[in-house]
N, C-alpha and C positions, 0 to 999 in steps of 0.2 A: 782792723775794719774790714779786709775784704772776704776772712772769715764770718766774721759778722754778717756782712750782706749776702753770702752763702746759703746762712740760715735761714736768712730771712727770706730768700729767694724760696728755698726749697719748702718752706713752710705755706707760702701762698702756692705753690705750687699742688701741693698736696690738698690744701683747701680746693682751690681751682678743678682739680680732678674728681675730688670727691663730689664737687658739686654736679659738673657735666655730666657721671655717670649714676647719679642719682634719678634722672629720669624726670625730676618735678622742682618746682622753684619754691619757696619759702611759704609761697600766697597758694600755690597749687596744693600743697603737700597737708594744707588744712582741710582739701575738699575732699569727699568721697567721690565725686565727679571722676572718671578714666580721663587717660591723657597718652596720648601715640607720641611716641619718639624714634624718629626715624635713625638709624644707623648706618651711616657709608663707613667701612674699613672698621677704625677705633672711634670715629666721630660720631658722636652723635647731636643729631638737630631737630629741633623743632620750629616748624616755620624759619628755616635760614636759606641760604643762598649754598651752593655748592658748586667749584666752579670744576668744570670737567674738558680734557684736551678732545679734539674731534678724535673718533674712533675708539675712544677710550671704553671701558665697559667695567662697570661697576655694580654689586649687588647691595639691596636696601634690605634691611631687615628691620621689622616693625617691635617693637617694646611698649606695651600696655600695662601702667598704673592702676593700680586699683582695681581690679577688674580681673574676676574669678570665670572659668567654664572653659567652654571652644568658644573660640573665635573663628570667623571668618574675614579673609582680608581680601580686600579689590585695588587693584593698581589703575590707574589711566595718564595720560601723559596730553597736557593741554594742546602739543604740537607734537605730533608722531614723526613728521619729516626731521624733526630737529632732536626730539630725546624720544625712543621708545622703550615701553617698560613690559615686560614679560608678567606674567600671572603670579610666577615665582617670584618675581621684584628685580629683578633684572635689568640694567638700565644700561642702553647702548647710545653714548652719543655721535652721532650723526651729522651734523652740522651747525655752522656755526650759529649763534644763537641763543635766545630764552625759553625755556620751555618748566609747567609746575608739572609735578609729578604730584598727584590726587591719592592720598590713599583712604579709604573706604572700611572701617572695622567694627564690626556686625559680634556681638555676642547678646542670644537671645532678643531682646525687644530693643535692646541699645545701639546705636549707633555713634560711633564718635572719626570724625574726621581731623585731617592730617593735610599738609601738604609740603612739598620740598623743591623750590626755585633750583633749576640747573641753567646756568651758564655753561656755552659751550666755545670754545675757543679755537681757534686754529691752529694745528700745531707750527711749532714757530723753526727755522733753522737754528740749529744746534752753533752756539757760538764756536768760533774757528780760533785757534791760537796759531799766533805766526811763531814760529821758533826762530825766525832770522831776528827780526827785532824785538822777540823775547816779552810780546803782549797780544794782549786781546782786545777787540774792541767790544766796548758795553753798551749794551742798547740803548743806555743814555747817551752815547754819541762818543763817551769819552774813550781813551785806550789805558788799561790795568795791565803794570808787570803780571808776567806769569810765577814769579818766587820772590820773595822777601821775607822780612823775620818780622816775628810776632814777639811782643815785648811782656807779654805775663810772667809776673813775678821778678821783672826786673825794675828795680826801683833805686832813687836817687841817681848819685855818679857813675854807678853802673850801668843805669839804664841809658843814658848820656853816651857813655863810651861804647857801648855795645852797637846804641845805632848810627853814632858819628864810623864805628868799624866796618857797620855794612854800609854805608853810604859811598866809605873810601873803597870799598869792594866791590863796587859798581851795583849795589840791592838800592832798589829806587821805589821799592812797598815797605812802607812801615805798617805794622796792625797796633793800632793800641787800644783802650777802651778807659773809659770812666770807673768802671768796678778796678782797673788796674793799679790806679792811683799815679799815674805816671804819664798824664799828658803834657803835664810842664815839660818834662825831662825828654820826651821825644821832639815837642815844638823846639826845645833850645836846641837842640841835638841838629834838628833840620835846618833853625836860621844860621848857625854856627858853621855849618857843611861847605858854605861857600858855590853850592850846586843852586842853580836855578830854581825856585821855588816851583814853576812846574812842569819841572822833571822831575818831581818826587810826589807819589802819590800816597798821600796821608788816610788809614780807616781809623775810626773810632766809633764807639757804641754806645747807646743809654739804655741803663739799666732798668727794671721793672719799677724800682723804686723810684723811679724819675718822670715816670710813665703819666702821670697825675699832672705835671708841669711842665712837659714836654720844650717849650718856648724857652724855659729858663734853663732847660737842660743843655739844648744847643748852643744857647748864647754862653752860657759859661764855659762848655767844652772849647769856644772859640777863644774866650779869652784865652785859658789854661793853653791851649796850642800858642796861639798869638801868632798864626800865619795865613792869616786873612781868608782863607775857607779851607773846609773840610771835601777832602777829594770823594769818601765814600764814606755815610755814615749809616750804620745796621741798630735793628733793634737788638740787645743781646739774646733775647730769648722771648717767645710767648708769655703773656703777665696780663693783669687785667689793666685796662683802658692802651692796651696795645692799639688798635686801631688810630685812638685819638694820636698816640704818638706820632704814629708812620704818616698823617696826615699832617700833622705839624712839622713834618720831614718834607713833605710834599713841598707846604708851603717855604719851607727856607731852601729849596732848590729853588723854586721862584725866585725869590728876594735875593737870589745868587750867594747864599752863605753856605751851599752845599750841591757837589757838582751831582752826586751820584749817592742812591739810596738802596737799601737793602734788609735784610733778614739774617739772622743767627741762630741758627738749632731751630730750625722751621722744618718740616718734614711732610711727606705728600699729603696726609691728613690736615694738617693745619695748615698748608698751601690752598687747598680744596676751599677751607673755611674762611681762609684771610683775605684772597685774593680779589674777590667779586666788592668786598668793603671797601677797595682803596683804588685810585686814580692811576697813578705811576705804578707799573709793572716794577718791581726790584729789578737793580741790575745785576746784586749778586744773592748768593745765597750760603752764607759760610756755617759747615756743620764739621763734624768729628769723624773725620774718614783716614785710615790707614788699612796694612794689609789684614789684619785679624777684626777692622771692622769697616768695609765696605762700601754700603750703602749704595752698588749698583741701579738699583730702583731707582732710588732719589737721585743718583745724579741723572739717569735717564729721562724722570719726570721735569726735573729742572731745566735739563736742554730742551728738552720738547716745548717750553716755554719762551727759548730764547734768552733765558738765564745765565749769567755766568756761574758754576759751582766753585768756590772754596772750601781747601781743608785746614782744619787746624788739627795738634796732635800728630802730624804723619808719619812720627816715629814710637805713637802709642802712648805718650803720656808718662808722668811721673810715677815711677814705680814697675811701668813696663819696659822702658826703651831698652834697659840692659838685653832683655828677653828676645825682643824684635830684631833688633842689632845682632843677634849670635843667631839668627835662623838661620838653618843650614840650605835648605833651597834658595834665597834669598842670598846666601854667602857664595855659591856658587856662579850661580850668576854675575854677581860682582867681580869675582876672580877671572869670568871668561872674558870680562870688559875692560879689567885693569881698574875698576872703579872699587869703592867703598860702598857696604849695604846701606847706607843713609844715603847716597849717590842714587843709586838704584831704585830706592822709595820713591825718593822726589820725583825721579824719571818716569817710574810707573804712573805715579799720580797724573804728571804732566800728559802723558799719553793716554789716560783714560779722561783728560779734560777737564783736570781739576786743578786750580790755583795753589801753590803749596807756600805756606810761612811757617818756617821753621823757626823753633827760638832758640837761642843760644848768645850767651858772652864771652866765648870761646873764640879769638879771633880768628883761628886758625880752623874749627867748624865752621866760622861764618863763611869763609872764605871755600870752604870745601863744600855748603851748601848752594853755592853758585855754579859750580862746575858740573853742570847737569846738561848742557848743550851740546856736546861733541859726540855724544854716543848714544844709541839707541835700541830700544827693547824689540825683539823678535815676538811674530805672536805665538810664538811657542812659548817663551819666556815669560809675557805678560797673562795668560795661561797659567803659568804656574805658579805665580803669585795669587794670579786670582782667585786659584784652589785652594789659597792659604785662610781663606774666608773664614771669620767664626762667628760672625754675627755679635761679636765682644766688645759689647761699649766699655770707654773705662773711664766716664763721665758722665754725670747726670744729667745732663741738658738735654 
């Protein structure tokens, strides 16, 4: 079932990408008139809103369809004090507010206009990790544990036992998802733990094939979990109707069904386009992060918005874990601290401001993954691990 969903989602992603980079809608493709598409980094905009942080600088590139010959491009800002734009399309977000960037393209006697609304927000304080309490305060007002257990691939009794073992060992953050087909098992372990509900933080996610009817999807997750409320609900990754699904999550927050909401597998470009369309700033962004895929720019950007960063696949994921846990650089650091390579990787994440959710069904490993608060990596050791980055992504999200 999980594989089928993954294949469907991959096909959806391919279709969406093909559409977003074509520079035309179906209706416009039939017309011979030119169309201006504005590109910020990897995202194409046609009369859309882009969110930037005060002080941020980006370049806008113009893409024109169905027009040949030499072209002259002129940029202008409706509010230069908020957003300025250079003759070459370099945008500078100066002050909180909203401004339109107007683009006029001339080709012979033809003139084409387009615009991009820029929403500028103030830089927020980076979330602060409380290493004594082992929690971080979310922008929603709730506290989230700094380390937890991921349940991807855990099914049936194995899932119940793993979550139960984690809870016995002090783990209070449990990460599941509709796609994992184990919400019932996670809920059972939480209910039977004997631990007060308010002391356990449960995260689940809606999958893109649920975005067209998000209200039902949220209620279904609540029924499967059967734990009164969801602590954190995420959209699993971008997809059709993701804004609609997020807005339903916002409604669920107001109804008391969900306490905090966020996004999974969203990066800078996706966030810039998505955030102006929603009301509640995500409390958490959860992405793949490990020593070979560090995403430092994404982490910094997410933190600048006052959003907590959470990392999955901290050990590189299936097929890559053995190599990562055998890394000589991390091994030397681990030996110096009397710790395992896994513990050093988890501690490295925490010191970068990344919440960790390693998955395991092995009680000894679950215990090992909790023992990451009695040592600290030096600046030199952090730099050594930072230098291992390969921009090597191990999953397609």
